[in-house]
LOBA-615862 format. One line per field, with one value per residue (C-alpha): x, y, z; residue number from 1. Coordinates in nm, 4 decimals, padded with zeros to 6 digits, always signed. Layout:
LOBA-615862
xx: (X/...)
yy: (Y/...)
zz: (Z/...)
num: (NUM/...)
***
This chain:
LOBA-615862
xx: (-03.1383/-02.9833/-02.8339/-02.4943/-02.2422/-02.1229/-01.7193/-01.5019/-01.2604/-01.3844/-01.3192/-01.0187/-00.9061/-01.0435/-00.8330/-00.5882/-00.2087/+00.0163/+00.1994/+00.5501/+00.7890/+00.9466/+01.3059/+01.2813/+01.5923/+01.5047/+01.1815/+01.3983/+01.6500/+01.3638/+01.2245/+01.5636/+01.5651/+01.2197/+01.3615/+01.6080/+01.3979/+01.1264/+01.3733/+01.7459/+01.7569/+02.0643/+01.9448/+02.2883/+02.3885/+02.0234/+02.0915/+02.4354/+02.2421/+01.9418/+02.2023/+02.4193/+02.1122/+02.0060/+02.3557/+02.5652/+02.3832/+02.3660/+02.6647/+02.6857/+02.9228/+03.2243/+03.1899/+03.1117/+03.3854/+03.5321/+03.4207/+03.0404/+03.0698/+03.1781/+02.8775/+02.6777/+02.7901/+02.6712/+02.3682/+02.3485/+02.4397/+02.1486/+01.9027/+01.9875/+01.9753/+01.5416/+01.4827/+01.6632/+01.4795/+01.1689/+01.2415/+01.3130/+00.9229/+00.7576/+00.8739/+00.8044/+00.4423/+00.3986/+00.5056/+00.2888/+00.0087/+00.0403/+00.0284/-00.2512/-00.4897/-00.2192/-00.0891/-00.4686/-00.4883/-00.1707/-00.2940/-00.5955/-00.3847/-00.1874/-00.4737/-00.5844/-00.2931/-00.2341/-00.5852/-00.5095/-00.1296/-00.3638/-00.5467/-00.2841/-00.0889/-00.4485/-00.4181/-00.0778/-00.0796/-00.4253/-00.2047/+00.0937/-00.1362/-00.2773/+00.1061/+00.2314/-00.0827/+00.0282/+00.4101/+00.3084/+00.0825/+00.3818/+00.6266/+00.3553/+00.3449/+00.7628/+00.7510/+00.4822/+00.7240/+00.9850/+00.8379/+00.7409/+01.0897/+01.2419/+01.0527/+01.1276/+01.4443/+01.4325/+01.2472/+01.5366/+01.8353/+01.7640/+02.1542/+02.2717/+02.0307/+02.1806/+02.5388/+02.5021/+02.4013/+02.6600/+02.9242/+02.7660/+02.7743/+03.1464/+03.2075/+03.0487/+03.1993/+03.5580/+03.5022/+03.4173/+03.7062/+03.9644/+03.7988/+03.8680/+04.2371/+04.3100/+04.1194/+04.1221/+04.3693/+04.1119/+03.7897/+03.6664/+03.6830/+03.3730/+03.3138/+03.5746/+03.4765/+03.1082/+03.2584/+03.4524/+03.1402/+02.9513/+03.2565/+03.3199/+03.0075/+03.0897/+03.4510/+03.3662/+03.2430/+03.5484/+03.8534/+03.9086/+03.8829/+04.2712/+04.2537/+03.9433/+04.0835/+04.3811/+04.2069/+03.9696/+04.2905/+04.4799/+04.1807/+04.0905/+04.4763/+04.5459/+04.8813/+04.9749/+05.3263/+05.5274/+05.2899/+05.0084/+05.0685/+05.0834/+04.7347/+04.5991/+04.7380/+04.6282/+04.2486/+04.2794/+04.4072/+04.0957/+03.8886/+04.0001/+03.9653/+03.5914/+03.5414/+03.7430/+03.5189/+03.1751/+03.2728/+03.3408/+02.9978/+02.8020/+03.0012/+02.9039/+02.5492/+02.4939/+02.6294/+02.3910/+02.1084/+02.2077/+01.8530/+01.6434/+01.9073/+01.9165/+01.5502/+01.5299/+01.8281/+01.6182/+01.3353/+01.5135/+01.6323/+01.3043/+01.1568/+01.4563/+01.3963/+01.0489/+01.0870/+01.3025/+01.0591/+00.7655/+00.9834/+01.0648/+00.6958/+00.5992/+00.8854/+00.7588/+00.3857/+00.5193/+00.7199/+00.3903/+00.1481/+00.4265/+00.4031/+00.0308/+00.0458/+00.2611/+00.0126/-00.2949/-00.0883/+00.0007/-00.3449/-00.4590/-00.2413/-00.3342/-00.7695/-00.6819/-00.4559/-00.7572/-01.0620/-00.8241/-00.7374/-00.9350/-00.8761/-00.4886/-00.4926/-00.6586/-00.3501/-00.1679/-00.2585/-00.2744/+00.0699/+00.2237/+00.0530/+00.1876/+00.5223/+00.4966/+00.3628/+00.6571/+00.9561/+00.8279/+00.8693/+01.2195/+01.3009/+01.1512/+01.3822/+01.6644/+01.6413/+01.6330/+01.9388/+02.1209/+02.0191/+02.1047/+02.4450/+02.5642/+02.4647/+02.7111/+02.7323/+02.7551/+02.4344/+02.2209/+02.3889/+02.2272/+01.9031/+01.8699/+01.7126/+01.7377/+01.3913/+01.4859/+01.8112/+01.6952/+01.4627/+01.7504/+01.9834/+01.7610/+01.7007/+02.0739/+02.1318/+01.8264/+01.9785/+02.3401/+02.1593/+02.0086/+02.3092/+02.4769/+02.2004/+02.0850/+02.4110/+02.6251/+02.6230/+03.0105)
yy: (+04.5947/+04.4278/+04.0911/+04.0898/+03.9288/+03.6080/+03.5937/+03.4715/+03.3776/+03.0373/+02.9884/+03.1305/+02.8977/+02.5835/+02.5895/+02.3076/+02.4052/+02.2286/+01.9171/+01.9558/+01.7542/+01.5145/+01.4003/+01.0076/+00.9877/+01.2052/+00.9849/+00.7239/+00.8774/+00.9931/+00.6369/+00.6248/+00.9355/+00.8825/+00.5292/+00.6441/+00.9422/+00.7016/+00.4050/+00.5144/+00.5732/+00.8014/+01.1409/+01.2813/+00.9821/+01.0089/+01.3528/+01.2473/+00.9686/+01.1984/+01.4454/+01.2183/+01.0356/+01.3140/+01.3648/+01.0841/+00.8841/+01.2070/+01.0573/+00.6932/+00.4751/+00.5120/+00.8732/+00.8895/+01.0028/+00.7388/+00.9082/+00.8945/+00.5186/+00.4791/+00.6761/+00.4465/+00.1630/+00.3213/+00.3638/+00.0368/-00.1422/+00.0966/-00.0261/-00.4092/-00.3456/-00.1673/-00.4787/-00.7265/-00.5338/-00.5861/-00.9747/-01.0635/-00.8392/-01.0458/-01.3743/-01.2532/-01.2043/-01.4288/-01.6813/-01.5447/-01.5185/-01.8803/-02.0295/-01.8301/-02.0862/-02.3053/-02.0106/-01.9225/-02.3093/-02.3048/-01.9839/-02.1773/-02.4529/-02.2985/-02.0524/-02.3816/-02.5312/-02.1588/-02.2231/-02.5312/-02.3671/-02.1348/-02.3491/-02.5301/-02.2158/-02.0551/-02.3773/-02.3918/-01.9820/-02.0863/-02.3569/-02.1117/-01.8449/-02.1091/-02.1620/-01.8354/-01.7493/-02.0859/-01.9618/-01.6035/-01.7318/-01.9329/-01.5517/-01.4155/-01.7359/-01.7648/-01.3667/-01.4348/-01.7069/-01.4778/-01.1657/-01.4109/-01.5860/-01.2546/-01.1469/-01.4331/-01.3561/-01.0043/-01.0995/-01.4022/-01.1922/-00.8663/-00.7909/-00.9684/-00.7370/-00.4310/-00.5558/-00.6411/-00.2710/-00.1306/-00.3492/-00.1892/+00.1718/+00.1269/+00.0333/+00.2887/+00.5463/+00.3559/+00.4293/+00.7987/+00.8432/+00.6550/+00.8857/+01.2275/+01.0758/+01.0058/+01.2451/+01.5986/+01.7489/+01.7139/+01.8210/+02.1719/+02.3367/+02.3226/+01.9965/+01.8583/+02.0240/+01.9041/+01.5544/+01.6113/+01.7175/+01.4119/+01.1512/+01.3381/+01.2422/+00.8679/+00.9206/+01.0666/+00.6945/+00.5026/+00.7513/+00.9180/+01.2881/+01.3782/+01.2044/+01.3521/+01.6970/+01.5971/+01.3580/+01.6309/+01.8706/+01.6389/+01.5128/+01.9025/+01.9263/+01.8752/+01.7439/+01.5327/+01.4741/+01.3761/+01.3787/+01.3987/+01.0150/+00.8944/+01.0338/+00.8513/+00.5525/+00.5725/+00.6059/+00.3331/+00.0624/+00.2119/+00.1302/-00.2126/-00.3055/-00.1826/-00.4159/-00.7198/-00.6526/-00.6464/-00.9276/-01.1545/-01.0494/-01.1415/-01.4895/-01.5403/-01.4527/-01.6677/-01.9687/-01.9009/-01.8623/-02.0770/-02.2681/-01.9479/-01.7839/-02.0747/-02.0983/-01.7107/-01.8284/-02.1180/-01.9153/-01.6595/-01.9207/-02.0227/-01.7091/-01.6237/-01.9685/-01.9085/-01.5291/-01.7436/-01.9770/-01.7257/-01.4835/-01.7792/-01.9093/-01.5427/-01.5033/-01.8104/-01.7097/-01.3686/-01.5437/-01.8124/-01.4738/-01.3501/-01.6104/-01.6427/-01.2366/-01.3781/-01.6210/-01.3997/-01.1479/-01.4116/-01.5857/-01.2112/-01.1586/-01.5178/-01.3842/-01.0834/-01.2575/-01.5055/-01.2428/-01.0526/-01.3423/-01.2543/-00.8873/-00.9271/-01.1904/-00.8946/-00.6593/-00.9367/-00.9830/-00.5963/-00.5543/-00.8572/-00.6730/-00.3773/-00.5420/-00.7312/-00.4259/-00.2182/-00.4869/-00.5376/-00.1760/-00.1677/-00.4464/-00.1999/+00.0607/-00.1648/-00.2735/+00.0825/+00.1955/-00.0960/-00.0303/+00.3908/+00.2360/+00.0369/+00.2040/+00.3344/+00.6045/+00.3744/+00.2088/+00.5467/+00.5853/+00.2746/+00.3539/+00.7056/+00.6709/+00.9349/+01.0846/+01.1512/+01.2851/+01.6259/+01.5237/+01.3939/+01.6623/+01.9075/+01.6957/+01.6656/+02.0270/+02.0701/+01.8390/+02.0161/+02.3466/+02.2120/+02.0886/+02.4655/+02.6008/+02.2854/+02.2538/+01.9684/+01.7552/+01.7103)
zz: (-05.1471/-05.4765/-05.3728/-05.2883/-05.5592/-05.5141/-05.4407/-05.6900/-05.3860/-05.2998/-05.6864/-05.7335/-05.4088/-05.5575/-05.8423/-05.8241/-05.8053/-05.9879/-05.8393/-05.7183/-05.8959/-05.5824/-05.6657/-05.7266/-05.5111/-05.2388/-05.2459/-05.1732/-04.9060/-04.7171/-04.5460/-04.4402/-04.2667/-04.1167/-03.9640/-03.8116/-03.6849/-03.4946/-03.3801/-03.3202/-02.9598/-02.9023/-02.9464/-03.0571/-03.2993/-03.4177/-03.5260/-03.6375/-03.8745/-03.9795/-04.0817/-04.2831/-04.3950/-04.6300/-04.7967/-04.8112/-05.0776/-05.3232/-05.4874/-05.6158/-05.5279/-05.7949/-05.7055/-05.2969/-05.0703/-04.8670/-04.5323/-04.6670/-04.6765/-04.3417/-04.2464/-04.4608/-04.2845/-03.9821/-04.1412/-04.2038/-03.8956/-03.7473/-03.9776/-03.9113/-03.5319/-03.6084/-03.7972/-03.5173/-03.2382/-03.4237/-03.5669/-03.1592/-03.0717/-03.3133/-03.2320/-02.8398/-02.9151/-03.1726/-02.8732/-02.6687/-02.8774/-02.9967/-02.6334/-02.4987/-02.4602/-02.2902/-02.0892/-01.9664/-01.8813/-01.6987/-01.5171/-01.4100/-01.2580/-01.0623/-00.9249/-00.7665/-00.6819/-00.4931/-00.3091/-00.2073/-00.0357/+00.0549/+00.2828/+00.3801/+00.5048/+00.6782/+00.9104/+01.0151/+01.1052/+01.3298/+01.4828/+01.5009/+01.6409/+01.9363/+02.0046/+02.0224/+02.3053/+02.4668/+02.4840/+02.5860/+02.8984/+02.9738/+02.9484/+03.2150/+03.4369/+03.4383/+03.5145/+03.8064/+03.9540/+03.9354/+04.0543/+04.3784/+04.4273/+04.4013/+04.6860/+04.8633/+04.8423/+04.9480/+05.2592/+05.3310/+05.2091/+05.2950/+05.3911/+05.1311/+04.8245/+05.0501/+05.0111/+04.6431/+04.5742/+04.7877/+04.5666/+04.2992/+04.4058/+04.5211/+04.1339/+03.9700/+04.2398/+04.1525/+03.7594/+03.8124/+04.0444/+03.7763/+03.5044/+03.7183/+03.8123/+03.4375/+03.2394/+03.4648/+03.2521/+02.9335/+03.1416/+03.1817/+03.5667/+03.5620/+03.4874/+03.6932/+03.9921/+03.9325/+03.9166/+04.2256/+04.3880/+04.3404/+04.4481/+04.7583/+04.9489/+04.8463/+04.9755/+05.2929/+05.3535/+05.3500/+05.3529/+05.7238/+05.7130/+05.6678/+05.3546/+05.2208/+05.2579/+05.0716/+04.8092/+04.6463/+04.6504/+04.4383/+04.2395/+04.1426/+04.0100/+03.5697/+03.6872/+03.9947/+04.0981/+04.4458/+04.7262/+04.5113/+04.4191/+04.7342/+04.7812/+04.4801/+04.5954/+04.9462/+04.7678/+04.5355/+04.8227/+04.9897/+04.7120/+04.6967/+05.0574/+05.0931/+04.7700/+04.9050/+05.2177/+05.0453/+04.8272/+05.1201/+05.3269/+04.9862/+04.9794/+05.3303/+05.2898/+04.9824/+05.1430/+05.4002/+05.1875/+04.9248/+04.8071/+04.7626/+04.5528/+04.3505/+04.3153/+04.2168/+03.9576/+03.8339/+03.7837/+03.5799/+03.3520/+03.3111/+03.2249/+02.9584/+02.8119/+02.8079/+02.6499/+02.3804/+02.3086/+02.2387/+02.0081/+01.7997/+01.7575/+01.6881/+01.4230/+01.2789/+01.2698/+01.0904/+00.8384/+00.7880/+00.7635/+00.5108/+00.2766/+00.2636/+00.1782/-00.1185/-00.2202/-00.2288/-00.3821/-00.6784/-00.6940/-00.7384/-01.0522/-01.1905/-01.1094/-01.3277/-01.6054/-01.6182/-01.6188/-01.8978/-02.0943/-02.4085/-02.3577/-02.3517/-02.6918/-02.8641/-02.7522/-02.8025/-03.1551/-03.2425/-03.1458/-03.3339/-03.6487/-03.5643/-03.5085/-03.8451/-03.9960/-03.8644/-03.9455/-04.3595/-04.3365/-04.2154/-04.4709/-04.7713/-04.6305/-04.6090/-04.9165/-05.0305/-04.8420/-05.0147/-05.3541/-05.3082/-05.1285/-05.4252/-05.7135/-05.9753/-06.2379/-06.5354/-06.4310/-06.4254/-06.7800/-06.9069/-06.7708/-06.9487/-07.2891/-07.5922/-07.4730/-07.1286/-07.2120/-07.1457/-06.8144/-06.6893/-06.7546/-06.5875/-06.3148/-06.2474/-06.2850/-06.0146/-05.8024/-05.8345/-05.7648/-05.4446/-05.3389/-05.3502/-05.1640/-04.8700/-04.6054/-04.6072/-04.3528/-04.4553)
num: (1/2/3/4/5/6/7/8/9/10/11/12/13/14/15/16/17/18/19/20/21/22/23/24/25/26/27/28/29/30/31/32/33/34/35/36/37/38/39/40/41/42/43/44/45/46/47/48/49/50/51/52/53/54/55/56/57/58/59/60/61/62/63/64/65/66/67/68/69/70/71/72/73/74/75/76/77/78/79/80/81/82/83/84/85/86/87/88/89/90/91/92/93/94/95/96/97/98/99/100/101/102/103/104/105/106/107/108/109/110/111/112/113/114/115/116/117/118/119/120/121/122/123/124/125/126/127/128/129/130/131/132/133/134/135/136/137/138/139/140/141/142/143/144/145/146/147/148/149/150/151/152/153/154/155/156/157/158/159/160/161/162/163/164/165/166/167/168/169/170/171/172/173/174/175/176/177/178/179/180/181/182/183/184/185/186/187/188/189/190/191/192/193/194/195/196/197/198/199/200/201/202/203/204/205/206/207/208/209/210/211/212/213/214/215/216/217/218/219/220/221/222/223/224/225/226/227/228/229/230/231/232/233/234/235/236/237/238/239/240/241/242/243/244/245/246/247/248/249/250/251/252/253/254/255/256/257/258/259/260/261/262/263/264/265/266/267/268/269/270/271/272/273/274/275/276/277/278/279/280/281/282/283/284/285/286/287/288/289/290/291/292/293/294/295/296/297/298/299/300/301/302/303/304/305/306/307/308/309/310/311/312/313/314/315/316/317/318/319/320/321/322/323/324/325/326/327/328/329/330/331/332/333/334/335/336/337/338/339/340/341/342/343/344/345/346/347/348/349/350/351/352/353/354/355/356/357/358/359/360/361/362/363/364/365/366/367/368/369/370/371/372/373/374/375/376/377/378)
***
């Protein structure tokens, strides 16, 4: 089989294509557009300024529309803001680079100080833990004493305790009675019936038989008047008399058992003080432990900074170089923008030599043709 003929496509594709001529004006405008696209943070304003930059420099200053001048001022302000941002970044990073060794020494000193503080804090925590244990033991002992004293009181003051329970029960039922009396109309029938049923048992212990029947009927009414009010008055008088009798009996019992009652009250007060002291010690211990955690966290960060010092310095140096390059680039863009902003048409004519006159006319015609086909921002 005869050998295949080599393809000529490679030879054809390797032929150099003629380079496109770059418009000198557009070549100056492009970096301005790129700077806005790269550094402007507000996307809407970025789009506005990018479109403006592509068109507002096409005409020289003496032929430019005044509205284009306003847009150029906005571009000028934005470029100066970018420059100021990178001047600040460069200055800050320069300080970090120049003070890196000093910062490392400061970190080491701070770490040593924190190590000392941690040792002291640990000693305080250990002492406070012992204090908390002692105070909790005191609470346990005080709790036992209260329990013992209450048992003695119960044995010596059985009637008193029973009377105090009766007085408490009387108060609860009196509250229930007043709720039914005042809010019967607001209650559902079912709820009212249930509340009256619960109260009825107690009323039977303080009212006579004839008043019981009337009391139940009156309490079940939503609106009360006339005889109903007399019944209610009688119930309230009986509650007051029962309470008064119980209080008098309790007073008499307390007088006869004043010593054991005082001992119980003293034991209860001692228990309350012990609980408050233990709680205060636990709070102090918790604060000390939180402070130690904060110191440990700070020490960990310092250890990392010291360990990563050389790596961080390299990063800072690299960032500083990048900021400087960006700042230099932006400064050149601003100079170019200033040149385009201030250029005059007579200056352009003065620069054209007779030999380049035809070239200039062709370029101007091309620029004009592009302006007719390229969408204008305004």
